[in-house]
C-alpha positions in Angstrom: 212.1 53.9 131.0 215.7 54.9 130.3 216.1 58.5 129.3 219.9 58.6 128.7 221.4 57.7 125.4 223.3 54.4 125.3 226.9 54.4 123.9 225.6 52.9 120.7 223.0 55.7 120.3 225.7 58.3 121.0 227.9 56.6 118.4 225.0 56.6 115.9 224.5 60.3 116.4 228.1 61.1 115.9 228.4 59.0 112.8 225.2 60.5 111.2 226.4 64.0 112.0 229.8 63.4 110.4 228.2 62.0 107.3 225.8 64.9 106.9 228.5 67.5 107.5 230.4 65.9 104.7 227.6 65.0 102.3 224.9 67.6 103.0 226.5 71.1 103.5 224.1 74.0 103.5 225.3 74.7 99.9 223.7 71.5 98.8 220.4 72.5 100.4 220.6 75.9 98.7 221.2 74.2 95.3 218.1 72.1 95.8 216.1 75.2 96.6 217.5 77.6 94.0 218.5 75.3 91.1 216.2 72.3 91.5 219.1 70.0 91.9 217.9 66.5 92.9 219.6 65.2 96.1 220.0 61.7 94.6 223.6 61.4 95.7 222.7 62.1 99.3 219.9 59.5 99.2 222.2 57.0 97.6 224.7 57.5 100.5 221.9 57.1 103.1 220.9 53.8 101.4 224.5 52.5 101.3 224.8 53.3 105.0 221.5 51.4 105.8 219.6 54.3 107.2 216.2 53.4 105.5 216.6 49.9 107.1 216.9 51.4 110.6 213.5 50.4 112.0 212.6 47.6 109.6 212.6 44.3 111.4 215.6 42.0 110.7 213.4 39.3 109.3 212.6 41.7 106.5 216.2 42.7 105.8 216.3 45.6 108.2 218.4 46.5 111.2 215.6 46.0 113.7 216.3 49.1 115.8 213.8 51.2 117.6 212.1 54.6 117.4 214.7 56.3 119.6 217.5 55.4 117.1 215.3 56.8 114.4 214.8 59.9 116.4 218.6 60.3 116.7 218.9 60.2 112.9 216.0 62.4 112.2 217.2 65.1 114.6 220.5 65.2 112.7 218.6 65.4 109.4 216.7 68.4 110.7 219.9 70.0 111.9 221.3 69.7 108.4 218.0 70.6 106.7 218.6 67.5 104.7 216.5 67.2 101.5 215.2 63.9 100.2 212.7 61.2 100.9 214.0 59.8 104.2 211.5 61.4 106.6 208.4 61.0 104.3 209.4 57.3 103.8 210.8 56.1 107.1 209.1 58.5 109.5 205.6 58.6 108.0 205.0 56.0 105.3 206.8 53.0 107.0 204.9 53.3 110.3 201.6 53.4 108.5 202.5 50.3 106.5 203.7 48.4 109.6 200.6 49.3 111.5 198.1 48.2 108.9 199.6 45.5 106.6 199.2 41.8 107.0 202.2 39.4 107.0 202.2 38.8 103.3 202.0 42.5 102.5 204.8 43.3 105.0 207.0 40.7 103.4 206.4 42.3 100.0 206.9 46.0 101.0 209.4 46.1 103.9 212.4 44.6 102.3 212.1 47.1 99.4 212.1 50.0 101.9 215.1 48.5 103.8 217.2 48.2 100.6 216.2 51.7 99.5 214.4 50.6 96.3 211.0 51.8 97.5 210.2 55.3 98.8 206.8 56.3 100.0 204.5 59.1 101.3 201.5 59.2 103.6 198.4 60.7 101.9 196.1 61.4 104.8 195.0 65.0 105.2 192.3 66.7 103.1 191.1 70.3 102.8 189.2 71.2 106.0 190.1 68.0 107.8 192.7 67.2 110.4 195.2 64.4 110.7 192.8 61.9 112.4 191.9 59.0 110.1 188.3 59.4 111.3 188.0 62.7 109.5 188.9 61.6 106.0 186.3 62.0 103.2 188.0 60.4 100.2 186.1 57.3 99.1 187.2 53.7 98.4 184.5 51.7 96.7 184.7 47.9 96.0 184.8 47.4 92.3 184.7 43.8 91.3 188.0 42.2 92.4 189.5 45.6 93.2 188.8 49.0 94.6 188.0 52.4 93.0 189.2 55.6 94.7 187.9 59.2 94.6 188.7 62.4 96.4 191.7 64.7 96.9 194.5 64.6 99.4 196.4 67.7 100.3 199.9 68.6 101.6 201.4 65.2 100.9 205.0 65.5 102.0 207.4 64.0 99.5 204.7 62.8 97.3 206.3 64.0 94.1 209.2 61.6 94.4 207.5 58.7 96.2 207.2 55.4 94.5 204.0 54.6 96.3 201.5 56.5 98.4 199.6 55.1 101.4 196.2 56.6 100.8 193.7 56.8 103.7 190.1 56.7 102.5 186.7 55.3 103.6 184.0 53.1 102.3 180.8 55.1 101.2 178.1 55.7 103.8 180.4 55.3 106.7 181.7 57.8 109.2 184.2 58.0 112.1 186.4 55.0 112.4 183.9 52.8 110.5 184.9 51.9 107.0 188.4 53.4 107.1 190.7 51.9 104.4 194.5 52.1 103.9 195.5 51.6 100.3 198.9 51.5 98.6 198.7 53.4 95.3 201.6 53.8 92.8 202.6 57.4 92.2 202.0 56.9 88.4 198.3 56.1 89.0 197.4 59.4 90.5 197.4 63.0 89.3 199.6 65.4 91.4 199.5 69.1 91.6 202.6 70.7 93.3 201.8 73.2 96.1 204.0 76.3 96.5 205.9 74.9 99.5 207.4 77.1 102.2 210.2 74.6 102.4 211.4 73.8 98.8 213.8 71.1 99.9 210.9 68.7 100.2 207.8 69.2 98.1 204.2 69.2 99.1 201.6 68.0 96.6 197.9 67.7 96.2 196.8 64.2 95.0 193.7 63.7 92.9 192.3 60.1 93.3 189.3 60.3 90.9 189.3 57.3 88.6 192.2 55.5 90.3 191.6 51.7 90.6 193.8 49.3 92.6 193.8 45.5 93.1 192.5 44.1 96.3 195.9 43.1 97.6 196.8 46.8 97.6 194.4 47.3 100.5 196.3 46.9 103.8 194.6 44.9 106.4 190.9 44.8 106.9 188.9 48.0 106.3 187.2 49.4 109.4 187.8 50.5 112.9 190.9 48.3 113.4 192.6 50.1 110.5 191.6 53.5 111.9 193.1 52.7 115.3 196.3 51.3 113.7 196.6 54.4 111.5 196.1 56.7 114.5 199.1 55.1 116.2 201.1 55.4 113.1 200.3 59.1 112.9 201.4 59.4 116.5 204.8 58.0 115.5 205.0 60.3 112.5 204.1 63.2 114.7 207.1 62.4 116.9 209.4 62.2 113.9 208.4 65.7 112.8 208.8 67.0 116.3 212.3 65.6 116.6 213.2 67.1 113.2 212.0 70.5 114.3 214.3 70.1 117.3 217.3 69.4 115.1 216.5 72.4 112.9 216.0 74.7 115.9 219.4 73.6 117.2 221.0 74.7 113.9 219.2 78.1 114.2 220.6 78.5 117.7 224.1 77.5 116.6 224.1 79.8 113.6 222.7 82.7 115.6 225.1 82.3 118.5 228.1 82.3 116.1 226.8 85.4 114.5 226.3 87.1 117.9 229.9 86.4 118.8 231.2 88.0 115.6 228.8 90.9 114.9 230.1 94.0 116.7 228.1 97.1 117.8 229.7 100.0 119.7 233.0 98.1 119.4 231.9 94.9 121.2 230.2 91.7 120.1 226.4 92.0 120.3 226.4 88.7 122.2 227.9 90.5 125.2 224.7 92.6 125.6 222.5 91.5 128.5 219.4 91.7 126.4 220.8 89.4 123.8 222.0 87.0 126.5 218.4 86.9 127.8 217.2 86.0 124.4 219.6 83.1 124.1 218.7 81.8 127.5 215.0 81.7 126.6 215.9 80.0 123.3 217.9 77.4 125.0 215.2 76.6 127.6 212.6 76.3 124.9 214.9 74.0 122.8 215.8 71.7 125.7 212.1 71.4 126.6 211.2 70.4 123.1 214.1 68.0 122.9 213.2 66.3 126.2 209.5 65.9 125.4 210.4 64.7 121.9 212.7 61.9 123.1 210.2 61.0 125.8 207.6 60.6 123.1 210.0 58.5 121.0 210.6 56.2 124.0 206.8 55.9 124.5 206.4 54.9 120.8 209.4 52.5 121.1 208.0 50.8 124.2 204.3 51.1 123.2 203.7 53.0 126.4 200.1 53.8 127.1 201.1 57.5 127.4 202.2 57.6 123.8 199.3 59.6 122.5 199.6 62.4 125.0 203.4 62.2 124.7 203.3 62.6 121.0 201.0 65.7 121.2 203.1 67.2 124.0 206.2 66.8 121.9 204.6 68.4 118.8 203.2 71.3 120.8 206.5 71.9 122.5 208.4 71.7 119.2 205.9 74.1 117.7 206.4 76.6 120.5 210.2 76.2 120.2 210.2 76.9 116.5 208.0 79.9 116.9 210.5 81.5 119.4 213.7 80.4 117.7 212.8 81.4 114.2 211.7 84.8 115.4 214.7 85.5 117.6 217.1 83.9 115.1 216.1 86.3 112.4 215.8 89.3 114.7 219.3 88.9 116.3 220.7 88.7 112.8 219.1 92.0 112.0 218.5 93.0 108.4 220.7 90.3 106.9 218.5 87.7 108.5 215.7 88.7 106.2 217.7 88.3 103.0 217.6 85.5 100.5 221.4 85.4 100.5 221.6 84.4 104.1 221.0 80.8 105.0 218.6 81.5 107.9 215.5 81.3 105.8 216.4 77.7 104.9 216.2 76.7 108.5 213.1 78.8 109.2 211.2 77.3 106.3 211.9 73.7 107.4 210.9 74.3 111.0 207.7 76.2 110.0 206.7 73.5 107.5 207.2 70.6 110.0 205.3 72.5 112.6 202.2 72.7 110.4 202.2 69.1 109.3 200.1 66.5 111.2 198.6 69.2 113.4 200.0 72.5 114.8 200.6 73.5 118.4 197.0 74.5 119.0 195.7 71.2 117.5 197.9 69.2 119.8 197.1 71.2 122.9 193.4 70.5 122.2 194.2 66.8 121.8 196.0 66.8 125.1 193.0 68.4 126.8 190.6 65.9 125.2 192.8 63.0 126.4 193.1 64.3 129.9 189.3 64.9 130.1 188.5 61.6 128.6 186.7 63.1 125.6 
């Protein structure tokens, strides 16, 4: 397992960073949050550069690259707090489709994702349940030649702009992995209620499924335990994507805070010269590098289908959660009073990091999963 970036991966990172510095300044992020500006031009630029096609196999019109390359792009998106449907579509929706769909369904869906004409969202979690497909309670009932859905999904990232949702439900009178169903549902077929998101750059919605009916070919793969296992692996991949994005956002917090500490003076000297502040930055850097290392190790495990991928994904998300908790706190505190204001950009970074940390399981959830894996429970 190679843990160093190749020259191509380094070049990819540099090119993505250059594009985002030009096309996604923090002013654009603020306009999305404050004025409701749609980031359509940014998404169009991503599509023109082929970013949605990154992990789509070449036989379906994609670039055929791996999860490490995707992690490189997602880290830079987190660093820029980039709005838009990239992470919901490519980091969450696409892995679930790839894990569950049959060949005909892949041929129908993947080329549209690669060309940017289809965006998606993963509708998995429900009130009071976790991110394991075995815990879902929404129902999918066979109805003649199709299926009828019922139930409610919560905290669907990017659902308000997605063309299609991958809804995870189950057949009645089943539990655990038995009867788990993955269904593609057009956004227009469901009722959405926007949540009040902490991060307004990408919305969260609740999705009401009652009365929704889909054709049989919208069900991906065969319902049952095989679909549950496939979805679980897709969720692991999505968890890694969120962890990497947290790393990128925390890097931005560190950069912004360090620059402020060099310029802000107290008693006639920069506050960054104080030993107590230096200690804070040392702790922040150690936490950030730990999160980055575990996240890229997890990305490699996903890319190579390593048997350690489940523990690696949870370790990455737990480390990223610890990282954001420390850096968001210290980033605001080192800025002092101005760090708490709406006018300063710090809250934009904090909101993205906090939101990603809560999705698909928080630090404590993943620490518990690691314990269960190690104990064989």
